[in-house]
N, C-alpha and C positions, 0 to 999 in steps of 0.2 A: 675565412675558415680554411681556404686552400693552403694559405701559408702555414697555419697551425698544423694542418694534416701532414704537410711535407716534412715539417720539423719533428712532429710527434712520432712519426713512423719511420724516420730515417734510420736505416739499419746500422748496427754496430760494425765498425770496420773489421775486416777479417784479420786474424793474427798472421804475422809474418813467419812462415814455417821454415824459412831458409832454403827453399827449393832452388837447386842450381839452374841457372839460365842456360838452357841447352840450344836455344836458337831454332827450335823446331816448332812450327806453328801447330802441327798435329798434337804434339805433347801438351802444349798450352791449352788447346781446344779441349783435349781429353780431360785435363785437370779441371777446367772450368765446368765441363759437363758433369764430372763426378761430384764437384762441389754443389752444383744445383740439385743433383739427385740426392745427395746427403741432406741438403736443406729441406727438400720436399718430404723425405722420409721422417725427418725430425718434426716437421709440421704435422704429419699424420699422427705420430706418437704423442707429441706434446704441442697441441695447437697453440699458437701465440695468443697471449692475453695481455691486457693492460697491466702495467706494473702496480697501479693503484686500485682500480675497481674490478679487475679481472674480466672486463668485457673483451670479446673477441676483436682482434686487430689483425693487420696484414703481416707484420713481422714481429720477431722476438725482441725482447729488451727495449720496449718503447711504451709510450702512453697513448691512450685514445685521445682524440681531439678535445673532448670535454675536460679530461684530467690535465692535459697539457696546458689548456687555457687557465687552469687554476694554479699553475706554477707562478710564482711571483719573482721575475728576474730583478736583480739589483742593478740598476742603471744610474748613470749620472743624472743629477748632481749627487756627489757623495763626499764624505770626508776623505781628503787626500792621503791620510795616514791609515785609518782603520777601515775605510771603504764602506762605512755606514751610510745608508741613503738619507739625503735631505729632501724635505717636501718641496722646497723651492731653492733655486740657486742663490747662494749668498757670497759667491766669489770662489775662484778655483783654489785658493790657498787657505781658505777658512777651515779650521779644524773643528771637529765635533767636540761637545762638552766632555765626552769620555776620553778623547785623545788628549785634551788639555789637562784634565784632572789626574789622569794616570797614563802618562806617555809610555807606549810599549817599547820594549827593547829592540824589536824588529823595525824595519824601515817602512814597509807598506803591507797592507793586507787587502785582499780582494776575494769576493765570493760570488758564485753564479746566481744563487736564488735565496730568498728568505726561507727559513725553516718553518714550513707549514705542514698540513696534513699530507699533502702529496709528496713533498720532499722527505718527510719522515718515513713514508712507506718505501720510497726508493732506497734511502739510506739503510733502513732496517733490513731489507732484502739483500742489499749488497754486503752488509756487515755481518748479519747473523743467518741469512737464508741460503748460504752456499751458492751465491749468484755472482761470481767475480766478473762475469761478462757485462754486468750492468755498469761497470766502470767506463765502458766506451760511451754509453749514453751520457753519463755525468760529465765526462771529459769534453764532449762536444759543446756543452754549455759553459764549462770552465775556461775553455780555450779563449773565447772573446773577452771574458771577464779579466783575464790576466794578460791582455795584449800589450800592456805597458812593460811587462817583464821580459817577454820572449826575445825581443831584439837585442837585449843585453847579453844573451848567451849564457844564462845561469845553468847550474846543475840542479836537477830536480831531486829533492831529498824527501822521501815519505816519512811521516811520523811513525816511528817504529813501535811494534808490539813486543812485549816480553816473549821470549822464545817458547815458553809453555803455553801462553795464550794463543800464539800463532799456531802451535801444534794442535791445540783444541779446535781452532777455527779453520785450519788447513791453509789459510792464506791471510795476508795483511791487506785489508781493503785500501789503505792509503798507498801501498805499493802498486796495486792494480790501477789506481787512479793516476799515479805518476807514470806508469808505463804507457797507459792510454794517452796521456798528454804528450809523452815523448814521441809517440807515433804521429801526432798532429803537428808538433813543433820542430821535430828533428833534434831536440835537446837530449842530453844524456841523463841517466838516472844513477844515483849512487845510494844503494840500500845499506851500505856499510859505514857511511860517514857518521851516523849517530846510532847508538844502541840504547835500548831500555834496559839498564843494568839492575833495576829493582822492579819486581812485580807490584803494581799498584792496584788498588781496588777500582771498580767501575766508577766513572765520574758521574753517571746518571743519578740525579737526586741530591747531589752534594751542593752546598752553598759555595759561593765564590771563594770565601776564605778556606773552606775545607778542600776545595779543588786545588788551590795553590799548595796547601800542606801535603796533599796526596802525591803531587808530582815533583815536589821539591827534592832535588838530588837524585831523581829517578833516571836521568839520562847521562850518557857518557859519549863525548866526541872521540872520534878516531885519533890516536896520538899523532898521526901524520896527515891531519885534515887539510892543512894548507898545501902540502905536496899533492894530495889527491885532487884538490880544486884547481891548481895551476893558475891562480889569479882570478878565477871566476867567482861570481856570487852564488848564492843559494836561494832557491825557492822551496820552502817547506810545503808539502802537500798533505792535506787532511780532508776528511769527509765533511765534518761539521765543526765550525768555530762557535763555541758557546760563550764562555768568559775569556777565552784565549789563554787560559792558564797553562795548557800543555805546550802550545807553540812558544809561549813566553819562556817557559823553563828550558826548552830546547835551544832557543835563541841565546839565552844567557850562557849555556854551556858552549855553544859555538863561538860566542864572543870571547870567552875565556881561552878558546883554542886559537884565537887570532883572526877569525873570519870577519870580513868587513861588511859586505853587502848581503842582507838577509831579508827576503820578502816572504809572504805567506799567501797561498791560494787554497780555497776550499770549495766544495760543491755548494754547501748550504751555510747560512749564517743566522744565528739567533739574534733577533733585534728586539730589545725590551719594549713591550707594549704593542708590537706589530703583529706577531704571530704566536707560535706555540712555545711554551717553556720546554726545557729538556732535562 
């Protein structure tokens, strides 16, 4: 339980505010003291509670030990292409039935956790609840899930929202996830490499075929995508992979622009028959 508690209540990393390094210990100590005071005042006004069950906890943007234990991490063995978990190891290169029947246009996909009740609560608050700071919690779980990607030095590209939808929500949750991952990996983020040129309806509740039709032709790659990438690959960043129709549509557009290496990382993944539908 101690290991669960340490992970469940691990605080979100502080944002880099670009403070000049003055080389004065007193200034640094004063800044740290102000930060602690600000955190204490925040705790008094908004006491930290679990992201899922709202039970009191020690820090903001975390889960209580019980809810954290209910998260279902996706670990090996898994399909080397789609990252879908296998019950038993059947060989490092053996692909899932889904990857064989419908090979994706991207190279690899990885996700941190199965989409269950706890994951849904976190995603919902990040996506619709005006809680962009939750991206830090999600990114700490996504970081080890994508460890195969980071050493290759890719550019993190968030799945874009249409400009009007982003205006309504105030931020793009995928951009927040990409920026949080960038702080952990040291990689760069390019929010302009792909744009959503057509406003699509919500994917929730749509069939696989309807999802594909909904996002077909909805994305546009930057005309100078290759120049912006400078030979680097791309890791698309999203909150949840369901059928993969969105990341597949973006990948096809990037392929047409000449991009070679394209991987995908998400916080949660819907696995048929394992957890919740979306």
